[in-house]
Backbone as CSV, one residue per row, in Angstrom:
resi,resn,N_x,N_y,N_z,CA_x,CA_y,CA_z,C_x,C_y,C_z
1,GLY,25.814,16.309,161.117,25.638,17.740,161.081,26.774,18.460,161.803
2,ARG,26.740,19.777,161.717,27.791,20.586,162.331,27.631,20.595,163.845
3,GLU,28.749,20.453,164.548,28.714,20.439,166.007,28.391,21.833,166.533
4,VAL,27.510,21.875,167.499,27.105,23.128,168.110,27.911,23.344,169.387
5,THR,28.512,24.516,169.485,29.239,24.855,170.708,28.415,25.847,171.512
6,VAL,28.503,25.753,172.811,27.685,26.558,173.702,28.590,27.375,174.616
7,ARG,28.295,28.671,174.727,29.018,29.525,175.666,28.155,29.741,176.899
8,GLU,28.720,29.502,178.046,28.033,29.774,179.299,28.397,31.173,179.783
9,LEU,27.420,31.860,180.344,27.626,33.221,180.819,27.238,33.302,182.291
10,PRO,28.015,32.698,183.156,27.671,32.761,184.579,27.739,34.191,185.105
11,GLY,26.699,34.581,185.837,26.662,35.932,186.390,25.989,36.946,185.488
12,TYR,25.493,36.506,184.301,24.837,37.414,183.366,23.543,36.792,182.831
13,GLY,22.612,37.647,182.432,21.441,37.219,181.690,21.492,37.828,180.308
14,LEU,21.118,37.074,179.291,21.192,37.556,177.910,19.956,38.376,177.576
15,LEU,20.155,39.678,177.320,19.070,40.567,176.925,18.830,40.530,175.424
16,SER,19.900,40.510,174.647,19.748,40.539,173.199,21.095,40.296,172.529
17,ILE,21.031,39.849,171.292,22.192,39.864,170.398,21.993,41.054,169.471
18,VAL,22.889,42.007,169.511,22.747,43.262,168.767,23.385,43.086,167.395
19,PRO,22.629,43.258,166.299,23.177,43.048,164.965,24.110,44.170,164.550
20,GLY,24.696,44.009,163.371,25.577,45.039,162.838,26.847,44.446,162.277
21,ALA,27.738,45.321,161.803,29.002,44.855,161.237,29.861,44.174,162.290
22,ASP,29.709,44.583,163.542,30.464,43.999,164.646,29.463,43.587,165.728
23,PRO,28.768,42.442,165.552,27.687,42.059,166.470,28.160,41.975,167.915
24,GLN,27.251,42.316,168.828,27.593,42.325,170.238,26.519,41.620,171.063
25,LEU,26.919,41.176,172.243,25.994,40.657,173.232,25.554,41.806,174.130
26,LEU,24.272,41.874,174.430,23.761,42.812,175.416,23.306,41.987,176.614
27,LEU,23.949,42.221,177.755,23.767,41.377,178.930,23.230,42.181,180.100
28,GLY,22.565,41.484,181.017,22.137,42.062,182.271,22.896,41.411,183.410
29,LYS,23.178,42.181,184.441,23.910,41.643,185.581,23.037,40.674,186.367
30,ASP,23.593,39.507,186.684,22.898,38.465,187.441,21.658,38.012,186.674
31,ALA,20.531,37.883,187.349,19.308,37.407,186.702,18.555,38.567,186.068
32,LEU,17.730,38.226,185.079,16.898,39.244,184.425,15.528,39.290,185.087
33,PRO,14.877,40.451,185.134,15.320,41.769,184.637,16.455,42.340,185.478
34,ALA,17.183,43.295,184.881,18.386,43.828,185.529,18.434,45.345,185.419
35,HIS,19.085,45.974,186.378,19.349,47.414,186.344,20.645,47.720,185.596
36,VAL,21.671,46.885,185.805,23.000,47.120,185.234,23.145,46.297,183.963
37,LEU,23.477,46.968,182.854,23.617,46.321,181.561,25.072,46.369,181.096
38,PHE,25.461,45.370,180.287,26.795,45.284,179.719,26.679,44.963,178.234
39,SER,27.629,45.451,177.458,27.736,45.037,176.058,29.168,44.612,175.790
40,THR,29.328,43.638,174.895,30.652,43.141,174.542,30.586,42.465,173.182
41,ARG,31.682,42.454,172.471,31.749,41.784,171.178,31.499,40.288,171.347
42,ILE,30.919,39.691,170.309,30.712,38.241,170.311,32.001,37.574,169.864
43,LEU,32.583,36.778,170.749,33.839,36.075,170.483,33.585,34.570,170.421
44,PRO,34.486,33.803,169.833,34.317,32.348,169.820,34.151,31.795,171.234
45,PRO,33.410,30.683,171.397,33.134,30.158,172.740,34.374,29.853,173.563
46,GLU,35.475,29.492,172.894,36.681,29.134,173.648,37.439,30.355,174.163
47,GLU,37.084,31.551,173.674,37.766,32.754,174.128,36.986,33.423,175.256
48,PRO,37.665,34.015,176.213,36.955,34.722,177.291,36.265,35.969,176.748
49,LEU,35.252,36.431,177.473,34.574,37.655,177.070,35.562,38.810,177.030
50,GLY,35.403,39.684,176.046,36.310,40.805,175.911,35.944,41.950,176.833
51,MET,36.420,43.148,176.476,36.143,44.325,177.284,34.647,44.592,177.338
52,MET,34.153,44.889,178.541,32.736,45.133,178.736,32.457,46.628,178.821
53,ASN,31.440,47.101,178.102,30.901,48.444,178.298,29.701,48.312,179.221
54,THR,29.481,49.275,180.095,28.411,49.147,181.066,27.590,50.429,181.182
55,ALA,26.317,50.271,181.540,25.410,51.392,181.776,24.335,50.924,182.736
56,THR,23.732,51.867,183.443,22.704,51.542,184.428,21.383,52.160,184.026
57,SER,20.322,51.367,184.081,18.986,51.811,183.718,18.209,52.251,184.953
58,GLU,17.366,53.292,184.790,16.510,53.723,185.892,15.452,52.675,186.221
59,LYS,15.004,51.939,185.185,13.991,50.905,185.363,14.585,49.551,184.993
60,MET,14.094,48.514,185.647,14.568,47.168,185.353,14.284,46.811,183.894
61,VAL,15.227,46.127,183.242,15.123,45.764,181.830,15.105,44.242,181.712
62,ALA,14.108,43.706,180.990,14.007,42.265,180.787,14.438,41.853,179.381
63,THR,14.120,42.685,178.384,14.524,42.433,177.001,14.874,43.767,176.346
64,ALA,15.605,43.704,175.254,15.968,44.908,174.508,16.087,44.556,173.038
65,PHE,16.071,45.575,172.191,16.127,45.381,170.739,15.027,44.408,170.327
66,ARG,13.773,44.825,170.602,12.633,43.957,170.350,12.531,43.587,168.873
67,ALA,11.762,42.555,168.584,11.798,41.914,167.274,11.348,42.813,166.130
68,SER,10.386,43.705,166.358,9.876,44.531,165.271,10.984,45.385,164.664
69,PRO,11.116,45.389,163.314,12.172,46.216,162.699,11.994,47.702,162.941
70,LYS,10.792,48.127,163.336,10.582,49.530,163.652,11.323,49.937,164.919
71,PHE,11.704,48.959,165.729,12.205,49.280,167.060,13.724,49.390,167.142
72,PHE,14.419,49.274,166.042,15.852,49.550,166.115,16.341,50.193,164.823
73,CYS,17.456,50.887,164.941,17.995,51.643,163.815,19.514,51.547,163.845
74,ALA,20.110,51.363,162.677,21.567,51.299,162.562,22.079,52.621,161.999
75,GLY,22.928,53.310,162.763,23.494,54.571,162.320,24.713,54.367,161.437
76,ALA,25.015,55.359,160.608,26.162,55.261,159.709,27.475,55.209,160.474
77,ASP,27.463,55.677,161.738,28.682,55.666,162.546,28.867,54.361,163.307
78,GLY,28.042,53.344,163.018,28.174,52.050,163.683,27.331,51.905,164.928
79,ALA,26.620,52.966,165.319,25.760,52.878,166.500,24.490,52.095,166.179
80,GLN,24.036,51.300,167.149,22.788,50.553,167.032,21.844,51.050,168.124
81,TYR,20.628,51.440,167.722,19.650,51.971,168.664,18.494,50.985,168.789
82,GLY,18.082,50.685,170.026,16.988,49.758,170.234,16.161,50.118,171.451
83,ILE,14.886,49.741,171.426,13.961,50.001,172.524,13.910,48.788,173.445
84,THR,13.800,49.034,174.747,13.677,47.946,175.711,12.213,47.583,175.918
85,ASP,12.001,46.497,176.665,10.641,46.085,176.999,9.934,47.212,177.751
86,ARG,8.634,47.250,177.597,7.773,48.306,178.145,8.039,49.653,177.476
87,GLY,8.969,49.723,176.546,9.200,50.937,175.781,9.708,52.115,176.577
88,LEU,10.406,51.866,177.676,10.798,52.958,178.562,12.222,53.458,178.338
89,ASN,13.059,52.691,177.645,14.457,53.071,177.461,14.857,52.956,175.996
90,LEU,15.740,53.858,175.577,16.430,53.703,174.307,17.867,53.315,174.628
91,VAL,18.300,52.178,174.110,19.658,51.678,174.351,20.499,51.940,173.101
92,THR,21.651,52.552,173.284,22.573,52.817,172.179,23.833,51.991,172.388
93,VAL,24.105,51.095,171.439,25.271,50.216,171.521,26.256,50.627,170.438
94,ARG,27.451,51.012,170.861,28.549,51.283,169.945,29.692,50.324,170.269
95,PRO,30.667,50.164,169.355,31.768,49.239,169.640,32.487,49.530,170.952
96,ALA,32.554,50.800,171.367,33.327,51.128,172.575,32.484,51.782,173.657
97,SER,31.153,51.746,173.535,30.348,52.390,174.570,28.944,51.809,174.591
98,LEU,28.281,51.976,175.737,26.892,51.572,175.931,26.183,52.714,176.642
99,GLU,25.002,53.096,176.142,24.284,54.248,176.683,22.807,53.917,176.814
100,ILE,22.189,54.346,177.907,20.762,54.128,178.122,20.100,55.476,178.387
101,ALA,19.066,55.788,177.630,18.290,57.012,177.848,16.899,56.617,178.322
102,PHE,16.484,57.138,179.474,15.161,56.861,180.026,14.161,57.790,179.361
103,LEU,13.165,57.230,178.686,12.244,58.015,177.861,11.063,58.586,178.639
104,LYS,10.793,58.053,179.817,9.725,58.533,180.707,8.320,58.279,180.166
105,VAL,8.203,57.737,178.974,6.903,57.384,178.409,6.988,55.969,177.840
106,ASP,5.857,55.309,177.779,5.800,53.981,177.183,5.738,54.129,175.667
107,VAL,6.734,53.590,174.977,6.769,53.636,173.519,6.122,52.352,172.998
108,PRO,4.886,52.414,172.492,4.173,51.199,172.112,4.590,50.649,170.753
109,GLU,3.935,49.554,170.366,4.371,48.771,169.224,4.363,49.536,167.898
110,GLU,3.428,50.470,167.706,3.307,51.101,166.397,4.309,52.225,166.161
111,CYS,5.208,52.459,167.118,6.155,53.567,166.975,7.325,53.194,166.069
112,TYR,8.070,54.202,165.678,9.168,54.029,164.730,10.410,54.731,165.264
113,VAL,11.560,54.086,165.111,12.838,54.661,165.535,13.684,54.952,164.300
114,GLY,14.119,56.208,164.139,15.053,56.576,163.092,16.314,57.134,163.732
115,CYS,17.418,57.205,162.976,18.662,57.660,163.601,19.597,58.268,162.569
116,GLY,20.660,58.869,163.076,21.689,59.484,162.251,22.374,60.597,163.013
117,GLU,23.636,60.896,162.685,24.375,62.015,163.273,24.338,61.969,164.802
118,GLY,24.602,60.779,165.366,24.693,60.648,166.814,23.395,60.842,167.556
119,SER,22.263,60.716,166.856,20.959,60.943,167.467,19.967,59.900,166.992
120,ALA,18.931,59.701,167.797,17.803,58.868,167.394,16.531,59.668,167.619
121,VAL,15.518,59.410,166.801,14.244,60.111,166.939,13.114,59.093,166.874
122,ILE,12.145,59.247,167.761,11.044,58.295,167.905,9.731,59.057,167.766
123,THR,8.869,58.603,166.860,7.552,59.220,166.730,6.582,58.486,167.637
124,LEU,5.945,59.205,168.540,4.928,58.618,169.397,3.592,58.584,168.664
125,PRO,2.699,57.682,169.041,1.413,57.589,168.340,0.594,58.864,168.486
126,PHE,-0.171,59.150,167.459,-1.107,60.255,167.476,-2.300,59.845,168.335
127,GLN,-2.646,60.660,169.316,-3.783,60.358,170.176,-5.053,60.979,169.587
128,THR,-6.157,60.243,169.659,-7.398,60.693,169.023,-7.969,61.963,169.640
129,ASP,-7.592,62.280,170.878,-8.157,63.462,171.529,-7.230,64.667,171.456
130,ARG,-6.212,64.614,170.582,-5.264,65.719,170.487,-5.124,66.188,169.050
131,ILE,-4.704,67.433,168.888,-4.471,67.959,167.544,-2.987,67.957,167.196
132,PHE,-2.146,67.574,168.139,-0.713,67.456,167.891,-0.276,66.025,168.192
133,THR,0.802,65.626,167.571,1.480,64.414,167.979,2.870,64.814,168.479
134,THR,3.665,63.853,168.926,4.924,64.162,169.590,6.061,63.319,169.015
135,ALA,7.242,63.911,168.923,8.457,63.188,168.559,9.484,63.364,169.667
136,LEU,10.168,62.284,170.018,11.251,62.319,170.999,12.580,62.242,170.257
137,THR,13.504,63.135,170.584,14.856,63.095,170.022,15.841,62.829,171.148
138,VAL,16.683,61.811,170.967,17.654,61.410,171.987,19.048,61.661,171.429
139,ARG,19.814,62.475,172.143,21.161,62.847,171.691,22.051,63.003,172.914
140,GLY,23.149,62.271,172.940,24.059,62.341,174.072,23.402,61.940,175.378
141,GLY,22.444,61.024,175.316,21.760,60.577,176.515,20.645,61.485,176.982
142,GLU,20.489,62.662,176.361,19.434,63.607,176.741,18.216,63.431,175.831
143,VAL,17.030,63.546,176.403,15.784,63.334,175.667,15.033,64.653,175.529
144,GLU,14.703,65.009,174.285,13.888,66.189,174.012,12.555,65.742,173.417
145,GLY,11.483,66.368,173.830,10.173,66.089,173.258,9.611,67.337,172.618
146,ALA,8.981,67.196,171.451,8.431,68.363,170.758,7.156,67.978,170.023
147,LYS,6.238,68.947,169.908,4.997,68.735,169.179,5.259,68.746,167.675
148,VAL,4.547,67.876,166.969,4.587,67.844,165.514,3.227,68.308,165.013
149,ALA,3.195,69.447,164.336,1.940,69.983,163.802,1.619,69.266,162.498
150,THR,0.466,68.613,162.435,0.071,67.901,161.227,-0.897,68.769,160.410
151,THR,-1.512,68.183,159.400,-2.431,68.921,158.536,-3.848,68.385,158.703
152,SER,-4.811,69.097,158.133,-6.211,68.698,158.274,-6.497,67.354,157.612
153,GLY,-5.683,66.948,156.648,-5.882,65.656,155.987,-5.222,64.489,156.696
154,THR,-4.618,64.742,157.838,-3.931,63.679,158.578,-4.933,62.913,159.430
155,HIS,-4.903,61.587,159.299,-5.777,60.729,160.083,-4.937,59.932,161.078
156,VAL,-5.479,59.735,162.253,-4.735,59.124,163.352,-4.151,57.776,162.951
157,GLU,-4.966,56.875,162.446,-4.485,55.533,162.121,-3.428,55.568,161.024
158,GLU,-3.660,56.421,160.023,-2.710,56.508,158.911,-1.380,57.091,159.362
159,TYR,-1.419,58.107,160.209,-0.175,58.668,160.737,0.592,57.617,161.525
160,ASN,-0.087,56.938,162.436,0.578,55.942,163.272,1.167,54.797,162.445
161,ARG,0.529,54.469,161.333,0.986,53.363,160.498,2.134,53.762,159.582
162,THR,2.215,55.032,159.169,3.159,55.415,158.119,4.278,56.348,158.572
163,SER,4.267,56.828,159.808,5.274,57.822,160.208,6.684,57.248,160.115
164,ALA,7.620,58.090,159.697,9.023,57.708,159.536,9.891,58.879,159.992
165,THR,11.129,58.582,160.342,12.009,59.609,160.880,13.433,59.422,160.377
166,ALA,14.219,60.484,160.466,15.651,60.424,160.173,16.325,61.657,160.759
167,VAL,17.641,61.596,160.875,18.444,62.711,161.378,19.621,62.925,160.433
168,VAL,19.852,64.167,160.041,21.044,64.556,159.296,21.652,65.746,160.028
169,PRO,22.894,66.127,159.723,23.505,67.236,160.451,22.628,68.492,160.446
170,GLY,22.236,68.924,161.616,21.462,70.153,161.745,19.971,70.022,161.582
171,ALA,19.445,68.796,161.386,18.005,68.666,161.162,17.495,67.311,161.610
172,VAL,16.337,67.334,162.274,15.569,66.130,162.608,14.302,66.182,161.763
173,ILE,13.979,65.075,161.065,12.865,65.073,160.121,11.873,63.985,160.496
174,VAL,10.588,64.325,160.448,9.493,63.366,160.634,8.601,63.448,159.407
175,ALA,8.239,62.289,158.831,7.371,62.245,157.654,6.213,61.291,157.898
176,TRP,5.113,61.482,157.156,3.951,60.600,157.266,3.071,60.790,156.025
177,ILE,2.054,59.931,155.905,1.136,60.003,154.778,-0.194,60.590,155.241
178,ALA,-0.745,61.509,154.425,-2.037,62.127,154.714,-2.867,62.153,153.430
179,GLU,-3.848,61.248,153.326,-4.775,61.193,152.193,-4.055,61.210,150.842
180,GLY,-3.048,60.361,150.701,-2.356,60.216,149.425,-1.200,61.161,149.204
181,TYR,-0.888,61.999,150.197,0.233,62.930,150.110,1.280,62.552,151.164
182,ALA,2.547,62.764,150.858,3.624,62.552,151.817,4.018,63.898,152.408
183,MET,3.802,64.046,153.717,4.108,65.287,154.430,5.364,65.095,155.269
184,TYR,6.050,66.214,155.573,7.180,66.121,156.499,7.358,67.444,157.238
185,VAL,7.939,67.347,158.414,8.302,68.524,159.199,9.766,68.416,159.585
186,VAL,10.386,69.561,159.835,11.821,69.613,160.134,12.047,70.391,161.424
187,SER,12.944,69.889,162.248,13.425,70.629,163.409,14.887,71.000,163.179
188,LYS,15.199,72.275,163.330,16.569,72.755,163.160,17.314,72.855,164.496
189,ASN,16.632,72.541,165.593,17.275,72.677,166.913,17.213,71.356,167.689
190,TRP,17.565,70.265,166.962,17.692,68.938,167.571,16.416,68.488,168.275
191,GLY,15.274,68.697,167.616,14.032,68.120,168.080,13.324,68.871,169.180
192,THR,13.734,70.102,169.486,13.026,70.867,170.519,11.834,71.627,169.948
193,GLU,11.804,71.819,168.619,10.692,72.508,167.976,10.666,72.136,166.496
194,PHE,9.478,71.832,165.961,9.332,71.481,164.551,8.566,72.575,163.816
195,GLY,8.920,72.772,162.547,8.260,73.768,161.727,6.952,73.266,161.141
196,ALA,6.372,74.040,160.221,5.110,73.685,159.579,5.321,72.565,158.565
197,PRO,4.276,71.777,158.284,4.406,70.659,157.334,4.695,71.120,155.906
198,ASN,5.448,70.279,155.190,5.748,70.481,153.777,5.429,69.197,153.015
199,LEU,5.400,69.294,151.680,5.136,68.132,150.826,6.428,67.553,150.272
200,VAL,6.511,66.197,150.241,7.628,65.564,149.551,7.126,64.592,148.490
201,GLY,5.816,64.360,148.446,5.199,63.516,147.419,3.709,63.759,147.419
202,GLU,3.075,63.774,146.244,1.657,64.119,146.202,0.884,63.230,145.241
203,ALA,-0.433,63.200,145.447,-1.323,62.495,144.533,-1.284,63.177,143.162
204,LYS,-1.533,62.384,142.109,-1.481,62.933,140.751,-2.835,62.821,140.060
205,ALA,-2.960,63.512,138.927,-4.220,63.530,138.188,-4.582,62.153,137.634
206,ASP,-3.603,61.253,137.479,-3.892,59.911,136.968,-4.522,59.009,138.027
207,GLY,-4.759,59.560,139.227,-5.386,58.783,140.286,-4.403,58.107,141.230
208,SER,-3.114,58.232,140.965,-2.128,57.600,141.849,-1.974,58.407,143.137
209,ARG,-1.692,57.685,144.217,-1.567,58.289,145.543,-0.310,57.765,146.215
210,ILE,0.227,58.552,147.145,1.363,58.091,147.944,0.813,57.248,149.097
211,SER,1.347,56.036,149.249,0.851,55.121,150.280,1.869,54.834,151.375
212,GLY,3.128,55.227,151.168,4.136,54.964,152.185,5.348,55.854,151.983
213,VAL,6.123,56.063,153.059,7.330,56.880,152.980,8.368,56.334,153.948
214,LYS,9.614,56.383,153.529,10.743,55.962,154.364,11.838,57.003,154.240
215,LEU,12.419,57.418,155.363,13.521,58.379,155.383,14.796,57.688,155.841
216,VAL,15.913,58.032,155.218,17.211,57.482,155.606,18.234,58.607,155.611
217,GLY,18.945,58.777,156.719,20.034,59.742,156.780,21.334,59.095,156.362
218,LEU,21.958,59.628,155.320,23.223,59.078,154.800,24.301,60.136,154.954
219,GLY,24.822,60.276,156.176,25.748,61.365,156.438,25.006,62.682,156.340
220,SER,25.454,63.568,155.461,24.787,64.856,155.283,23.659,64.778,154.258
221,ARG,23.498,63.641,153.604,22.458,63.476,152.576,21.238,62.790,153.171
222,LEU,20.054,63.293,152.821,18.797,62.713,153.270,18.114,62.053,152.084
223,LEU,17.757,60.793,152.254,17.078,60.036,151.207,15.624,59.797,151.624
224,ALA,14.692,60.088,150.726,13.269,59.804,150.941,12.810,58.851,149.848
225,VAL,12.243,57.729,150.259,11.662,56.771,149.312,10.159,56.746,149.548
226,VAL,9.378,57.057,148.508,7.922,57.055,148.624,7.348,55.954,147.751
227,ALA,6.296,55.322,148.263,5.576,54.290,147.513,4.354,54.935,146.874
228,ARG,4.230,54.792,145.545,3.088,55.363,144.818,2.182,54.222,144.358
229,GLU,0.914,54.326,144.710,-0.055,53.268,144.404,-1.132,53.795,143.463
230,ILE,-1.479,52.991,142.473,-2.575,53.338,141.577,-3.449,52.106,141.395
231,CYS,-4.752,52.303,141.507,-5.702,51.198,141.406,-6.601,51.409,140.193
232,GLN,-7.015,50.307,139.574,-7.839,50.380,138.365,-9.319,50.553,138.668
233,ASP,-9.715,50.374,139.936,-11.120,50.555,140.287,-11.215,51.167,141.680
234,SER,-12.388,51.691,141.996,-12.583,52.382,143.272,-12.619,51.438,144.455
235,ALA,-12.751,50.137,144.215,-12.792,49.156,145.303,-11.403,48.832,145.831
236,GLY,-10.384,49.408,145.216,-9.024,49.170,145.681,-8.435,47.858,145.212
237,LYS,-8.949,47.332,144.106,-8.422,46.084,143.552,-7.602,46.404,142.307
238,SER,-6.862,45.401,141.847,-6.014,45.559,140.657,-5.096,46.763,140.819
239,CYS,-4.388,46.817,141.937,-3.503,47.950,142.235,-2.056,47.624,141.886
240,ALA,-1.317,48.636,141.556,0.117,48.503,141.288,0.866,49.559,142.107
241,THR,2.038,49.174,142.596,2.841,50.086,143.415,4.210,50.288,142.791
242,SER,4.621,51.534,142.700,5.972,51.864,142.242,6.665,52.687,143.327
243,PHE,7.974,52.816,143.206,8.745,53.523,144.229,9.551,54.652,143.595
244,GLU,9.556,55.780,144.287,10.291,56.948,143.825,11.271,57.370,144.913
245,ALA,12.488,57.690,144.524,13.520,58.109,145.474,13.903,59.561,145.225
246,LEU,13.963,60.328,146.305,14.394,61.722,146.239,15.501,61.944,147.252
247,VAL,16.387,62.887,146.969,17.473,63.191,147.892,17.497,64.690,148.183
248,SER,17.970,65.001,149.369,18.181,66.393,149.761,19.576,66.509,150.362
249,ASP,20.306,67.515,149.911,21.641,67.779,150.452,21.670,69.053,151.283
250,ASP,20.482,69.610,151.569,20.413,70.837,152.373,19.394,70.713,153.510
251,ALA,19.397,69.543,154.155,18.550,69.308,155.336,17.070,69.510,155.035
252,ALA,16.618,68.941,153.922,15.196,68.906,153.535,14.638,70.247,153.071
253,LYS,15.499,71.208,152.735,14.994,72.460,152.152,14.541,72.232,150.725
254,THR,15.334,71.523,149.932,14.999,71.209,148.550,15.242,69.731,148.284
255,TRP,14.536,69.182,147.279,14.632,67.773,146.922,14.876,67.633,145.433
256,LYS,15.543,66.567,145.043,15.684,66.251,143.635,15.546,64.731,143.465
257,ALA,15.018,64.318,142.314,14.799,62.903,142.046,16.126,62.205,141.733
258,LEU,16.220,60.977,142.155,17.399,60.174,141.806,17.235,59.572,140.429
């Protein structure tokens, strides 16, 4: 078999291998958990570590870029965003910089991270005793929190399971499913305030319903992919799912089908 080579990292603990076009090591100083973090390109074992980017966390970090795909996002500018253990930090890894934003709240497993235009947005779970939910927007290391007004058809479990986010120039967008409809809200001031809900996909007379939504920021273009489900009986059996893609070039004001 192929010979395995091993790189030793004396003086560092390995927090994560950060994926992307230019994969990097995310390291902690000395033993883990660590306050001081470093990132560097992955080089062959025989080469010394390259230039290190460094940042300091308010709270000790044991792991980062957790396994769930909901917990990290790849930006079009090459930035990689990931949540640390206990959900207290958002780590941004770029080829020439490392940034840590302290979120001040525990971001649990069911949350979702979206990104774009130098920003990341995280939807916090809907709490059963509240009529609002919250989205965090992180930009330039600063964290903004804002209420997201939902609709009467929004259910806590369904929102927490289906919420999605994205960022395009001038707009932060949060979407979710409510009783077969795809709803979304937009913030025009970088996540400090969100407007009223709008529709991006709806149930039809043939009995089909929207069951999922995904948002992707592609530069100035916003892509929404919705999953449409139709079942042949009321028991939810013999179901078929199709996918519809819509794009917006005006920060979610108008949509057109692809």
